[in-house]
MDTraj code that builds the backbone (N, CA, C; nanometers):
import mdtraj as md
import numpy as np

residues = "MET PRO ILE ASP LYS ARG LEU THR ASP LEU GLU ILE LYS ALA THR LEU THR GLU ASP LEU LEU ASP GLN LEU ASN LYS THR VAL PHE MET GLN GLN GLN GLN ILE ASP PHE LEU ALA GLN GLU LEU LYS ILE LEU ARG GLN GLN ILE PRO HIS GLU ARG PRO SER GLN THR GLN ASN LEU ILE ASP GLU ILE PRO PRO HIS TYR".split()
xyz = np.array([
    [10.9892, 6.2375, 5.9276],
    [10.8768, 6.3235, 5.8938],
    [10.9038, 6.3800, 5.7534],
    [10.8096, 6.3633, 5.6651],
    [10.8300, 6.4129, 5.5275],
    [10.8420, 6.5656, 5.5263],
    [10.9158, 6.6154, 5.4305],
    [10.9387, 6.7596, 5.4177],
    [10.8078, 6.8342, 5.3943],
    [10.7158, 6.7776, 5.3175],
    [10.5867, 6.8431, 5.2916],
    [10.5098, 6.8651, 5.4214],
    [10.5098, 6.7665, 5.5091],
    [10.4394, 6.7784, 5.6385],
    [10.5057, 6.8854, 5.7241],
    [10.6378, 6.8871, 5.7278],
    [10.7100, 6.9875, 5.8064],
    [10.6838, 7.1274, 5.7518],
    [10.6829, 7.1403, 5.6207],
    [10.6565, 7.2697, 5.5587],
    [10.5154, 7.3168, 5.5905],
    [10.4193, 7.2269, 5.5834],
    [10.2801, 7.2606, 5.6161],
    [10.2689, 7.3041, 5.7616],
    [10.3343, 7.2321, 5.8522],
    [10.3314, 7.2677, 5.9941],
    [10.3924, 7.4065, 6.0173],
    [10.5029, 7.4348, 5.9502],
    [10.5660, 7.5660, 5.9638],
    [10.4771, 7.6775, 5.9093],
    [10.4090, 7.6521, 5.7979],
    [10.3172, 7.7516, 5.7421],
    [10.2015, 7.7783, 5.8379],
    [10.1506, 7.6721, 5.9008],
    [10.0413, 7.6881, 5.9977],
    [10.0902, 7.7715, 6.1168],
    [10.2079, 7.7383, 6.1683],
    [10.2627, 7.8135, 6.2815],
    [10.2853, 7.9602, 6.2444],
    [10.3354, 7.9843, 6.1240],
    [10.3592, 8.1219, 6.0801],
    [10.2278, 8.1993, 6.0719],
    [10.1238, 8.1346, 6.0198],
    [9.9928, 8.1999, 6.0093],
    [9.9362, 8.2303, 6.1475],
    [9.9452, 8.1342, 6.2387],
    [9.8958, 8.1563, 6.3750],
    [9.9755, 8.2664, 6.4446],
    [10.1044, 8.2705, 6.4197],
    [10.1881, 8.3748, 6.4789],
    [10.1500, 8.5119, 6.4251],
    [10.1241, 8.5215, 6.2980],
    [10.0813, 8.6493, 6.2388],
    [9.9480, 8.6939, 6.2971],
    [9.8551, 8.6006, 6.3135],
    [9.7254, 8.6344, 6.3736],
    [9.7426, 8.6832, 6.5169],
    [9.8266, 8.6137, 6.5908],
    [9.8513, 8.6537, 6.7294],
    [9.9148, 8.7918, 6.7350],
    [10.0092, 8.8181, 6.6480],
    [10.0741, 8.9489, 6.6435],
    [9.9740, 9.0587, 6.6091],
    [9.8836, 9.0323, 6.5162],
    [9.7790, 9.1298, 6.4826],
    [9.6900, 9.1584, 6.6030],
    [9.6524, 9.0538, 6.6760],
    [9.5686, 9.0713, 6.7953],
    [9.6425, 9.1531, 6.9012],
    [9.7699, 9.1232, 6.9201],
    [9.8483, 9.1980, 7.0188],
    [9.8636, 9.3443, 6.9785],
    [9.8844, 9.3691, 6.8509],
    [9.8952, 9.5075, 6.8041],
    [9.7654, 9.5840, 6.8274],
    [9.6528, 9.5196, 6.8010],
    [9.5235, 9.5841, 6.8253],
    [9.5043, 9.6130, 6.9731],
    [9.5438, 9.5174, 7.0566],
    [9.5297, 9.5355, 7.2010],
    [9.6169, 9.6507, 7.2503],
    [9.7408, 9.6549, 7.2055],
    [9.8317, 9.7625, 7.2453],
    [9.7785, 9.8973, 7.1965],
    [9.7271, 9.9018, 7.0753],
    [9.6723, 10.0259, 7.0208],
    [9.5536, 10.0734, 7.1050],
    [9.4633, 9.9827, 7.1396],
    [9.3470, 10.0206, 7.2201],
    [9.3897, 10.0638, 7.3598],
    [9.4885, 9.9973, 7.4167],
    [9.5366, 10.0370, 7.5489],
    [9.6009, 10.1756, 7.5442],
    [9.6744, 10.2035, 7.4376],
    [9.7357, 10.3359, 7.4257],
    [9.6290, 10.4441, 7.4120],
    [9.5223, 10.4144, 7.3388],
    [9.4118, 10.5109, 7.3283],
    [9.3505, 10.5361, 7.4653],
    [9.3329, 10.4294, 7.5437],
    [9.2750, 10.4447, 7.6767],
    [9.3698, 10.5229, 7.7681],
    [9.4987, 10.4964, 7.7596],
    [9.5965, 10.5708, 7.8397],
    [9.5927, 10.7190, 7.8032],
    [9.5881, 10.7484, 7.6742],
    [9.5812, 10.8880, 7.6299],
    [9.4552, 10.9556, 7.6812],
    [9.3421, 10.8849, 7.6748],
    [9.2154, 10.9400, 7.7237],
    [9.2233, 10.9668, 7.8739],
    [9.2754, 10.8697, 7.9493],
    [9.2840, 10.8862, 8.0942],
    [9.3821, 10.9966, 8.1327],
    [9.4896, 11.0104, 8.0576],
    [9.5843, 11.1185, 8.0845],
    [9.5176, 11.2541, 8.0620],
    [9.4372, 11.2652, 7.9573],
    [9.3644, 11.3895, 7.9311],
    [9.2625, 11.4174, 8.0413],
    [9.1924, 11.3132, 8.0853],
    [9.0960, 11.3296, 8.1944],
    [9.1667, 11.3758, 8.3218],
    [9.2821, 11.3167, 8.3511],
    [9.3583, 11.3553, 8.4693],
    [9.4028, 11.5010, 8.4603],
    [9.4436, 11.5416, 8.3426],
    [9.4846, 11.6805, 8.3218],
    [9.3677, 11.7754, 8.3489],
    [9.2502, 11.7392, 8.3000],
    [9.1305, 11.8219, 8.3221],
    [9.0962, 11.8275, 8.4702],
    [9.1015, 11.7131, 8.5375],
    [9.0694, 11.7098, 8.6802],
    [9.1688, 11.7917, 8.7619],
    [9.2963, 11.7846, 8.7246],
    [9.3966, 11.8641, 8.7969],
    [9.3729, 12.0131, 8.7780],
    [9.3233, 12.0525, 8.6622],
    [9.2950, 12.1934, 8.6381],
    [9.1750, 12.2402, 8.7195],
    [9.0860, 12.1488, 8.7554],
    [8.9670, 12.1854, 8.8317],
    [8.9956, 12.1992, 8.9809],
    [9.1047, 12.1406, 9.0274],
    [9.1386, 12.1481, 9.1693],
    [9.1954, 12.2871, 9.1978],
    [9.1392, 12.3527, 9.2991],
    [9.1940, 12.4853, 9.3323],
    [9.3368, 12.4709, 9.3857],
    [9.4215, 12.5596, 9.3408],
    [9.5605, 12.5565, 9.3852],
    [9.5697, 12.6283, 9.5188],
    [9.6049, 12.5536, 9.6223],
    [9.6173, 12.6128, 9.7553],
    [9.7614, 12.6534, 9.7794],
    [9.7752, 12.7641, 9.8448],
    [9.9075, 12.8076, 9.8865],
    [9.9323, 12.7531, 10.0268],
    [10.0555, 12.7343, 10.0647],
    [10.0838, 12.6819, 10.1992],
    [10.0221, 12.7662, 10.3098],
    [10.0096, 12.8973, 10.2912],
    [9.9503, 12.9824, 10.3940],
    [9.7996, 12.9617, 10.4040],
    [9.7395, 12.9034, 10.3031],
    [9.5953, 12.8832, 10.3031],
    [9.5561, 12.7461, 10.3580],
    [9.6522, 12.6621, 10.3876],
    [9.6180, 12.5287, 10.4367],
    [9.5526, 12.5413, 10.5728],
    [9.4567, 12.4542, 10.5965],
    [9.3826, 12.4581, 10.7212],
    [9.4522, 12.3718, 10.8258],
    [9.4350, 12.4119, 10.9471],
    [9.4887, 12.3362, 11.0578],
    [9.3915, 12.2220, 11.0875],
    [9.4423, 12.1006, 11.0991],
    [9.3551, 11.9853, 11.1240],
    [9.2851, 11.9947, 11.2586],
    [9.3416, 12.0669, 11.3535],
    [9.2788, 12.0831, 11.4854],
    [9.1505, 12.1642, 11.4724],
    [9.1449, 12.2584, 11.3774],
    [9.0281, 12.3438, 11.3593],
    [8.9127, 12.2727, 11.2905],
    [8.9391, 12.1604, 11.2294],
    [8.8339, 12.0898, 11.1573],
    [8.7490, 12.0046, 11.2524],
    [8.6213, 11.9976, 11.2234],
    [8.5305, 11.9174, 11.3038],
    [8.5357, 11.7733, 11.2527],
    [8.5495, 11.6780, 11.3404],
    [8.5523, 11.5373, 11.2964],
    [8.4208, 11.5012, 11.2254],
    [8.4221, 11.4061, 11.1346],
    [8.3033, 11.3745, 11.0563],
    [8.1854, 11.3219, 11.1374],
    [8.2079, 11.2702, 11.2581],
    [8.0976, 11.2167, 11.3360],
    [8.0218, 11.3235, 11.4141],
    [8.0621, 11.4500, 11.4045],
    [7.9895, 11.5584, 11.4736],
    [7.8944, 11.6251, 11.3808],
])
top = md.Topology()
chain = top.add_chain()
for i, resn in enumerate(residues, 1):
    res = top.add_residue(resn, chain, resSeq=i)
    for name in ("N", "CA", "C"):
        top.add_atom(name, md.element.get_by_symbol(name[0]), res)
traj = md.Trajectory(xyz[None], top)
């Protein structure tokens, strides 16, 4: 295989690898943004849940089953 052909093949592979790396970086960046957003949403939802004390927990026997 001539050196020129091998060099061209290596340049093509390097270019494709760089493109793939750019795509992966964009994907990781977008996923991190989504994780950050979901973590913030979870934090907000946890703040909305009333904090129950153990003495305030209800007895399951006192609850009416959903079919009644």
